[in-house]
C-alpha positions as CSV (number, residue, x, y, z in Angstrom):
1,X,27.0,-13.7,1.0
2,X,23.0,-13.3,0.8
3,X,21.1,-13.5,-2.3
4,X,19.4,-10.7,-3.7
5,X,15.6,-11.4,-3.8
6,X,12.5,-9.9,-5.6
7,X,11.9,-6.5,-4.7
8,X,15.4,-5.7,-3.4
9,X,16.7,-3.6,-6.0
10,X,13.8,-2.4,-7.7
11,X,11.1,0.3,-6.4
12,X,7.7,-1.4,-7.3
13,X,6.4,-1.8,-3.6
14,X,3.4,0.6,-4.8
15,X,2.4,-2.0,-7.4
16,X,3.2,-4.7,-5.5
17,X,0.7,-3.2,-2.8
18,X,-2.6,-2.7,-5.2
19,X,-1.8,-6.7,-6.7
20,X,-1.6,-7.7,-2.7
21,X,-4.7,-5.6,-1.8
22,X,-6.5,-7.4,-4.9
23,X,-6.3,-10.6,-3.1
24,X,-9.0,-9.2,-0.6
25,X,-11.6,-7.3,-3.8
26,X,-11.0,-9.6,-6.4
27,X,-9.1,-13.1,-4.8
28,X,-6.6,-12.9,-7.6
29,X,-4.1,-15.7,-8.0
30,X,0.0,-15.8,-8.9
31,X,-1.0,-15.6,-12.7
32,X,-3.3,-13.1,-12.8
33,X,-1.4,-10.6,-10.6
34,X,1.7,-11.7,-12.7
35,X,-0.3,-10.3,-15.7
36,X,-1.3,-6.9,-14.0
37,X,2.5,-6.3,-12.8
38,X,3.8,-6.4,-16.5
39,X,0.5,-4.5,-18.2
40,X,1.1,-2.0,-15.3
41,X,5.1,-1.9,-15.9
42,X,4.6,-1.6,-20.0
43,X,2.1,0.9,-19.5
44,X,3.7,3.2,-16.6
45,X,7.1,3.3,-19.3
46,X,5.2,5.0,-21.8
47,X,6.0,8.5,-19.9
48,X,9.5,8.4,-20.2
49,X,9.8,11.2,-17.2
50,X,7.4,9.3,-15.1
51,X,9.2,6.2,-15.9
52,X,12.4,7.6,-14.7
53,X,10.6,8.8,-11.6
54,X,9.4,5.3,-10.4
55,X,12.6,3.8,-11.5
56,X,15.2,6.2,-9.4
57,X,12.6,6.3,-6.9
58,X,11.8,10.3,-6.9
59,X,8.1,10.2,-6.6
60,X,5.6,9.6,-4.0
61,X,3.8,7.0,-6.5
62,X,0.7,8.8,-5.5
63,X,-0.5,9.3,-9.0
64,X,1.2,6.2,-10.0
65,X,-1.2,4.2,-7.5
66,X,-4.2,6.0,-9.7
67,X,-2.1,5.1,-13.1
68,X,-1.9,1.7,-12.2
69,X,-5.7,1.3,-11.1
70,X,-6.5,3.0,-14.7
71,X,-4.3,-0.2,-16.2
72,X,-5.8,-2.7,-14.3
73,X,-9.0,-1.4,-15.4
74,X,-8.2,-1.5,-19.0
75,X,-6.9,-4.9,-18.8
76,X,-10.3,-5.9,-18.0
77,X,-10.8,-6.2,-14.2
78,X,-13.0,-3.7,-12.6
79,X,-11.2,-1.8,-9.8
80,X,-12.9,0.9,-8.0
81,X,-11.0,3.5,-5.7
82,X,-11.9,6.4,-3.4
83,X,-8.9,8.7,-2.0
84,X,-10.2,9.9,0.8
85,X,-7.4,12.6,1.8
86,X,-5.9,14.3,-1.1
87,X,-4.8,17.0,0.5
88,X,-2.9,14.8,3.1
89,X,-4.4,16.3,6.1
90,X,-6.1,13.9,8.2
91,X,-5.0,12.6,12.4
92,X,-4.7,9.4,13.4
93,X,-8.1,8.8,14.6
94,X,-9.4,9.4,11.4
95,X,-7.0,7.1,9.7
96,X,-7.8,4.3,11.9
97,X,-11.5,4.8,11.4
98,X,-11.8,4.6,7.7
99,X,-8.8,2.2,7.3
100,X,-10.9,0.1,10.1
101,X,-14.1,0.1,7.6
102,X,-12.3,-0.9,4.8
103,X,-10.5,-3.8,6.0
104,X,-12.4,-5.5,8.6
105,X,-11.9,-9.5,8.3
106,X,-15.1,-11.6,8.8
107,X,-13.2,-15.1,9.8
108,X,-16.5,-17.0,9.7
109,X,-16.6,-16.6,6.1
110,X,-13.5,-19.0,5.0
111,X,-9.7,-19.1,5.0
112,X,-8.7,-16.7,2.2
113,X,-8.4,-12.9,2.6
114,X,-10.8,-13.0,-0.9
115,X,-13.5,-14.9,1.4
116,X,-13.2,-12.7,4.6
117,X,-13.0,-8.8,3.1
118,X,-16.1,-8.5,1.3
119,X,-14.3,-7.2,-1.8
120,X,-12.5,-4.4,0.0
121,X,-9.2,-3.5,0.6
122,X,-6.7,-0.1,1.5
123,X,-3.3,1.0,-0.1
124,X,-0.7,3.0,1.8
125,X,1.9,4.2,2.0
126,X,4.5,4.5,5.5
127,X,8.0,6.1,6.0
128,X,10.1,4.9,9.0
129,X,12.3,7.7,10.1
130,X,15.9,7.3,12.6
131,X,15.8,9.8,15.4
132,X,17.2,13.1,14.5
133,X,17.6,12.0,10.8
134,X,15.9,14.2,8.2
135,X,15.3,11.9,5.2
136,X,13.0,8.7,5.9
137,X,15.2,5.6,6.2
138,X,12.5,3.5,4.4
139,X,9.2,4.8,2.3
140,X,7.5,1.5,1.7
141,X,3.6,0.7,0.0
142,X,1.9,-1.9,1.5
143,X,-1.9,-3.2,1.8
144,X,-3.9,-3.6,4.9
145,X,-4.3,-6.9,5.9
146,X,-6.6,-5.7,9.0
147,X,-7.2,-3.2,12.4
148,X,-6.9,-5.5,14.9
149,X,-8.4,-2.4,17.3
150,X,-4.6,-2.3,18.7
151,X,-2.5,-2.3,15.4
152,X,-2.4,-2.1,12.0
153,X,-1.5,-5.2,10.1
154,X,0.1,-5.4,7.3
155,X,0.2,-7.9,3.7
156,X,3.6,-7.4,2.9
157,X,5.7,-8.2,-0.2
158,X,9.2,-7.7,1.3
159,X,11.3,-10.6,2.6
160,X,13.4,-8.0,4.6
161,X,14.7,-8.7,7.8
162,X,13.8,-5.9,9.2
163,X,10.3,-5.4,7.6
164,X,7.3,-3.7,9.1
165,X,4.3,-6.1,9.4
166,X,2.2,-4.2,11.8
167,X,2.2,-0.6,13.3
168,X,0.6,-0.1,16.7
169,X,-2.3,2.4,16.7
170,X,-0.4,4.7,19.1
171,X,3.1,3.7,16.9
172,X,2.8,6.4,14.0
173,X,1.7,9.9,13.3
174,X,-0.2,11.2,10.3
175,X,2.2,14.3,9.6
176,X,6.3,15.0,9.8
177,X,5.9,17.8,12.8
178,X,4.6,15.0,14.8
179,X,7.7,12.9,14.5
180,X,9.4,12.6,17.6
181,X,12.1,10.2,19.2
182,X,9.9,7.4,20.5
183,X,7.3,7.7,17.1
184,X,9.4,7.4,14.0
185,X,6.8,6.4,11.6
186,X,4.2,7.9,9.4
187,X,1.4,7.5,7.4
188,X,0.9,10.4,5.0
189,X,-3.1,9.9,4.4
190,X,-2.7,11.6,1.0
191,X,-1.4,8.3,0.4
192,X,-4.5,5.8,1.3
193,X,-6.5,4.2,-1.4
194,X,-9.9,2.4,-0.8
195,X,-10.0,-0.5,-3.1
196,X,-13.1,-2.4,-4.5
197,X,-14.2,-4.8,-6.9
198,X,-16.2,-3.0,-9.6
199,X,-19.4,-4.2,-11.1
């Protein structure tokens, strides 16, 4: 028997992605993240239909990420965002360029993501498909740790044995029409948020 762990039964990976990104933008600790997570849950639950959509995983979470950022700002932490591809139209190289620009790590600056990241971060959602199946097996929001030039590396809150912590630059596509047997991961450009600490 395997114990359940945090995240196994809920659909809050989009909130975790933002909080993990804030390790890069604000250097937040466990207690600050918990406070913002709770404020986010309370704030998002005020709209009954939206809350049901979140709980039942019946949303793409794009607007919920924006709402959570607004809640974080209302809680007194300034977090700015840019939503570069709201229409979802961008190719792989467009995605890689903007992610690379916003997820650079300078290891000479220190040991923590906060020290290395210049206060910038990226969150996005990827979907993993199985060959010849319509719906994705996994739809998961995550924060980008870095783009190494060969792969996107993620800061992830998932403890799944099969969790995805990196995607090679040729290992994903940006629209469902491009999915094929050898490329079963999709990053929808509309899910990309560029975050940075505000003034």
